[in-house]
N, C-alpha and C positions, 0 to 999 in steps of 0.2 A: 277835228271834224271826222265824220265817217268817210271811209275810203270812196264810196260811190259819189258822195258830195264833192270830194276833192277832184275826182275824175271829171264830173260834170262841170265844176267851176273852172277847170283848166280849158274848157271849150272843146274837149276831145269828142264828147257825145252827150246825149241826154242822160239824166239821172237814171231813168229806167234802163236804158241800154248799158249804162255803167254797171248797174247791179248784175245784169246778165253776164257781162264780160268777166266780172270778178268771180261769179259762181262757176264759170267755165275754166277758171284757172289761168286767165289771160293777164292778170295783174301781178306785179311784183312790188313789194315795199322793202326798200333797203336790201334788195337782192333775194328776198324770200317770197315765194308764191303765196298769195293770200286768197282764200275762198269766201271770206265773209264780207259782204258789202258794208256792214256796220263796223268793221275793224277801224279802230281809232288811229288816225295819222296826224302828224304835225306838219306845218308848212315847210319845215326844214327837211322832212323825210324825202327820200328818193322814191318816186313812184314811176314805174315803167309799164307800158303795155306794148307787147311786141318789142320793137326796137326803138320805140318813141319814149323819150323821157318827158314826163309831163310837168308843167309849171303852172302855178295858179296865175290867172290873168286878172287884171282889174275888172271888177264887176261893172257891167253896163246895163242900163235900163232905158228902154225906148218905148214910148207910147205911140201907137199907130192907129189912125182912123182908117180902117179897112173899107175900101169901096166894095159894093156888090159886084160879083163876078170875079173877084180875086181869090185865089186858093191859098189857104193857110199853110198846107203841107209844103215843106221846102223842096222835096225831091220828086214831086209829081211831074214826070216828063211829058204828060199829056195836057197839062194845064197851060192855057194861053197866057195867063197872068198870075204871078205868085207874089207873095209878100216880099220876098227877097229882091224882087225887081225894083222896089221902091226905096230900099235901104242901102246906103253906100257900102260897098264891099270893104272899105277901109276900117269899118267898125268891127270887122272880124265875124266869127261864127256866133250868131245869136239865134235863140230858139223861141218860137211863139209859145206863149203860156196858154194851154187849154185850147178849146175848139171854138171856131166861129165859121160856120159852113159857107160855101162859095156864094150862096144866094143871100147871105146876111151881110150886114155892114156894121161898122162901129168900132168901139174901143178894144184893142188887143195889146198885150204887153209882149215885148221881145227882150230877152235877157240871156246872159251866160251864167246866171246865178241859179244853180241847181236847187239850193235850199228854198229860195223864193218860189220857184216853179212847183216844187213839191207841196208847199203849204197852200198855194193858190188852187191846186188841182185835186189834192187828195180829199175824198168825200168826208173824212172825219173832221176837217176844219170848217166845212160848210161856209165858205166865203160867199157872201151875197153878191149877186150880179143883177143889175137893173137893165131893162129893155123897154123900148117903145115899139109896139107891134100894131100894124094895121091888118085887120082881118076882113074877109068878105062875110057880110051878114050883120044883123043887129043883135048885140049882146045885151043881157040884163043882169040884175043883181043875183038872180037865182043861179045863172050860169057861172057867175064869178065865184059863188060859194062852192060850186062843184069843183072848180079849179083849185080852190084852197083845200078841199077835203081829199082830193086825189082822184086821178083818172087811171083806170087799169088799161094798159096798152102792151100787148104781148106779155112778156114776163116782168114788166116794170109797172110800178105804181108811180105816176108822174103827178107832182103837185107844185104849187107856188107858195111862197111865203106871204106875198101880198099881191093884190091886183086891183086896179081901179080903171074906170072908164074916163078917158081924157076927152074924147070927142066922138059923137055919133051923128052921121049924116047919110041920108039915102040908105044904101044897102051895105055900108061899111062902118066899122067901129075901130077907133084907135084906143088902145089900152096901154097902161103902164104896168109892167110885170117885174116882180123880184123873185128870184129863185135862189136856193141854197145849193144843194147838190145838183149838178147839171149832167143829165145823161145825154147820150147822142141824140141830136135833133129834138131835144126835150120839149121846147115850146111848140115847135111845128107839129110834132106828134100829138101832143096834148090837145091843142086847139083843133087839129084836123079830126081827131076822134070824136069831137063834139059837133062836127059839121061846120067849122069855121076855118077854112083854109087861109093860110097866112099870105098876105100880099107883100108886105114889107116887114123886116125885122132888123132893128138897130140896137146894139148894145151901147148904153150910155154911162154905165157905172160898174166898177169892180171894187167891192168894199166901199170905202169913202172916196175912192179915186174916180173923178168924173172926166168924161170926154171933153166937156166944155166947148170952147170955140175952135178946137183943133179942126182944120179943114180936111175934107175927104181926100185921102191919098197922102195926107201930110203926117209928119212924125216929129217928135221932140224928145230930148233926153230929160230924165228926171234923176235926182240923186238918191242914193241908197236910203238915207234917213227918211226922206219924204215918202218914198214908195212903201217902205215897211210900215210907216205910221198910217198912211192913208189906205193902203190895200189890206194890211193885216192887223192894223191897230197895235203895232209893236213899236217900241222905241229901241233904237240900236245903241 
């Protein structure tokens, strides 16, 4: 496997930070400094960062139903509630995969598998993610087409892969949205630019992996074969 993946899968840091450490010359493989994150290593190789000898850990995969008001970032010292407050420390260092902002809720994956994290978050893989969104205002089919065609917002063009109206009552509309590449606050920015501020946003699906009946604030483990099959459509 690539050196940056080995470092991430050891639980030392995220895959992104692993790549930066390697480029800075902080990693040694079998006693030799290596500068290429893509350098091929074997499980039996000695990998050292600083004075710490790294070992591959058993891959863990946790599905978590994040409540609104909980911060995804693990090290935000100003946050009142963080994801790690809900997950037992005995499971070790796990990283949330991708973003789900503080005001949103729903499905998020935590893992120490750097390869899975990379494939779920890198734009080139375009892993679909499904949401149920409640907005202020009455939407119609014309507006839904605008969302599919793309909305210019700042330097980004934001679009959805599919969208449908689930329920419309009074001055609120509940829609189901599926996106591929997800930019920061993608759905909120897109709908807000059309004049439909988001009231509630809940992620219900990643690939074919569904939130299902997992209670808010609850978590459960899932095995490697199942998560690769459902989230990435890969067989291990």
